[in-house]
C-alpha positions in Angstrom: -22.6 -12.6 24.6 -24.0 -8.9 24.5 -25.3 -7.5 21.3 -23.2 -5.0 19.3 -23.8 -1.6 19.7 -24.8 0.7 16.6 -21.3 2.2 16.6 -19.7 -1.1 16.4 -21.7 -2.3 13.8 -21.1 1.0 11.8 -17.3 0.5 12.1 -16.9 -3.0 11.7 -19.9 -3.7 9.0 -21.4 -0.8 7.5 -17.9 1.0 6.9 -15.9 -1.9 5.5 -18.5 -2.8 2.9 -19.2 0.7 1.9 -15.6 1.1 1.5 -15.2 -1.9 -0.8 -18.1 -0.8 -2.9 -16.5 2.5 -3.4 -13.1 0.9 -4.2 -14.6 -1.2 -6.8 -17.1 1.2 -8.2 -14.7 4.1 -7.9 -12.0 2.4 -10.2 -14.5 1.6 -12.7 -15.8 5.3 -13.0 -12.1 6.5 -12.9 -11.3 4.2 -15.8 -14.2 5.3 -17.9 -14.0 8.9 -17.1 -10.4 9.7 -16.3 -8.3 7.1 -18.3 -5.8 9.7 -19.2 -5.1 10.8 -15.4 -4.8 7.1 -14.4 -1.2 7.8 -13.8 1.4 8.3 -10.9 1.7 11.9 -12.2 5.3 11.6 -11.9 7.4 14.6 -10.3 10.8 13.0 -11.3 11.5 16.1 -13.6 11.2 18.6 -10.7 13.5 16.6 -8.3 15.3 13.1 -8.3 17.9 13.0 -5.8 15.6 12.5 -2.7 12.9 10.3 -5.0 15.8 7.8 -6.0 16.3 7.0 -2.5 12.8 7.5 -1.0 10.6 5.6 -3.8 12.6 2.5 -3.9 12.8 2.2 0.0 9.0 2.7 0.2 7.9 0.6 -2.5 10.0 -2.5 -1.8 9.2 -1.9 2.0 5.5 -2.0 1.1 5.6 -4.9 -0.7 7.2 -7.0 1.7 4.4 -5.6 4.3 1.8 -6.5 2.1 2.8 -10.1 1.5 3.1 -10.4 5.4 -0.4 -9.2 5.6 -1.5 -11.9 3.2 0.0 -14.6 5.2 -1.2 -12.9 8.6 -4.6 -12.1 7.5 -5.5 -14.6 4.7 -3.9 -18.0 6.2 -5.5 -19.7 9.2 -3.2 -20.2 12.2 -4.1 -23.7 12.1 -2.4 -24.0 8.5 0.8 -22.5 9.4 0.9 -25.1 12.6 -0.1 -28.0 10.1 3.2 -27.3 8.3 5.6 -26.9 11.3 5.6 -23.3 12.0 5.3 -22.8 15.6 3.9 -19.5 17.3 7.2 -18.7 18.4 8.6 -19.0 15.1 5.8 -17.1 13.4 5.7 -14.2 15.9 9.7 -13.7 15.7 9.2 -13.8 11.8 6.5 -11.2 12.2 8.6 -9.1 14.3 12.0 -9.3 12.5 11.1 -9.3 9.0 7.6 -7.4 9.6 9.6 -4.5 11.6 12.5 -4.3 8.9 10.1 -3.8 6.1 7.9 -1.6 8.3 11.2 0.5 8.8 12.0 0.7 5.1 8.3 1.9 4.5 8.5 4.4 7.0 12.0 5.8 6.1 10.8 6.2 2.2 7.5 7.8 3.4 9.0 10.2 5.2 11.5 11.0 2.7 8.8 11.4 0.1 6.8 13.6 2.3 9.8 15.7 3.1 10.5 16.0 -0.6 7.0 16.9 -1.6 6.6 19.5 1.2 10.0 21.4 0.9 10.3 21.5 -3.1 7.6 24.1 -4.2 7.3 22.4 -7.7 6.6 19.0 -6.3 4.3 20.5 -3.6 2.2 22.3 -6.6 1.7 19.0 -8.1 -0.1 17.5 -5.2 -3.7 17.5 -5.2 -5.8 17.6 -2.1 -6.7 13.9 -2.1 -3.3 12.9 -2.5 -2.4 15.1 0.6 -5.1 13.2 2.5 -3.7 10.0 0.8 -0.1 10.4 2.6 -1.7 11.4 6.0 -3.9 8.3 5.7 -0.7 6.2 4.8 1.2 7.8 7.7 -1.7 6.9 10.2 -2.0 3.0 8.8 1.7 2.4 9.0 2.5 4.1 12.2 -0.6 2.5 13.8 0.6 -0.9 12.4 4.1 -0.5 13.9 2.6 0.5 17.2 0.1 -2.6 17.4 3.0 -5.0 16.3 5.5 -3.7 19.2 3.0 -2.8 22.2 0.0 -4.8 21.5 1.3 -8.1 19.9 4.8 -8.5 20.9 4.7 -7.1 24.3 1.0 -6.9 25.0 0.4 -10.6 24.1 -2.5 -10.1 21.9 -2.7 -12.7 19.0 -4.3 -11.0 16.0 -4.6 -14.2 14.1 -7.2 -15.2 16.6 -9.1 -11.9 16.3 -8.6 -9.7 13.5 -7.4 -12.1 11.0 -10.7 -14.2 11.7 -12.7 -11.2 11.4 -11.1 -10.4 8.0 -11.8 -14.0 6.4 -15.1 -13.7 7.8 -15.5 -10.3 6.1 -15.2 -11.9 2.6 -17.8 -14.7 3.5 -20.4 -11.4 4.6 -20.3 -13.0 8.1 -17.9 -10.5 10.0 -18.0 -11.3 13.9 -18.2 -7.7 15.3 -17.4 -9.0 18.6 -13.7 -9.9 17.4 -12.8 -6.3 16.2 -14.3 -4.8 19.2 -12.3 -6.8 21.4 -9.2 -5.9 19.6 -6.7 -3.6 21.3 -7.2 0.4 20.0 -4.0 0.2 18.1 -5.4 -2.7 15.6 -8.7 -1.1 15.5 -6.8 2.4 14.4 -4.8 0.5 12.0 -7.6 -1.3 10.6 -10.2 1.3 10.1 -7.3 3.7 8.7 -6.6 1.0 6.3 -10.2 0.7 5.2 -10.4 4.2 4.6 -7.4 4.3 2.5 -9.1 1.5 0.1 -12.1 3.9 -0.1 -9.7 6.8 -1.0 -7.8 4.7 -3.6 -9.6 5.2 -6.7 -9.4 8.9 -6.4 -5.7 9.4 -5.8 -2.4 8.5 -7.6 -2.6 5.1 -5.8 -4.5 3.8 -9.0 -1.0 3.2 -10.7 -0.9 -0.2 -8.8 -3.3 -1.5 -11.5 -1.5 0.1 -14.4 0.3 -3.0 -15.5 2.5 -1.5 -18.7 2.1 -4.6 -20.5 2.6 -2.8 -23.9 6.0 -2.0 -23.4 6.7 -5.6 -24.1 5.7 -5.5 -27.7 6.2 -2.0 -28.6 8.9 -1.1 -31.2 12.2 0.6 -30.3 11.9 4.1 -30.2 15.0 5.7 -32.4 16.6 9.0 -31.3 18.4 11.0 -33.9 21.3 13.3 -33.0 21.9 16.5 -34.5 25.8 16.1 -34.7 26.6 12.9 -36.7 30.1 12.9 -35.0 28.6 12.5 -31.5 26.9 9.2 -32.8 29.0 6.5 -31.9 29.2 3.6 -34.6 28.4 0.6 -32.6 27.9 -3.0 -33.9 24.3 -3.7 -34.5 23.2 -0.1 -35.1 22.6 1.5 -38.6 22.9 5.4 -39.2 19.7 6.6 -40.6 19.7 9.6 -43.1 17.8 12.6 -42.4 
């Protein structure tokens, strides 16, 4: 077996671990220094029609894409075979469900980018890092769709015997560089772009993924007062407050 080149070591060992370190330390730094900015910086006030369609499409699509990656990358092929899932069944579900989720994600992302680019107020609220984030997200998603169709479905490459094994080895600090070097270029671009997304993550609006609004469960009701008493409907369970 040939020894990995310097470039291969840099791409599939050094960059991934550097990205992981930036991901962890960047979130710690952001939380300590910019807790007020830990938000999506919502632009709904500027435009809501396209957002009402694009945002659910993208978010629900990306959730199913994420769950598919959890199964495909985190669960060994032998485990799914042990519970009766054949290779044909697995690939059929990956292509049908996976491409359906990818289509929703791509459609939502296109609407969100179009909205952000064509609305001057929304575009003005977009930082340079967020623009780079949208670009990298587009590369990750499109490369993933390309790999699924042309490298996996049509090309016959089984990523669960290559990319998935490398991914699990990565967390054990023993990544086999040869597995990624032998992967088709589509998968290499997909993985490398995803790695760079994680390095960029702490410095963009993506941090809102880790902002669970748990306080909403216990906070008291907000009382709104009307200027016109006649417009306030007298409903059961509501008491009028003097002001």
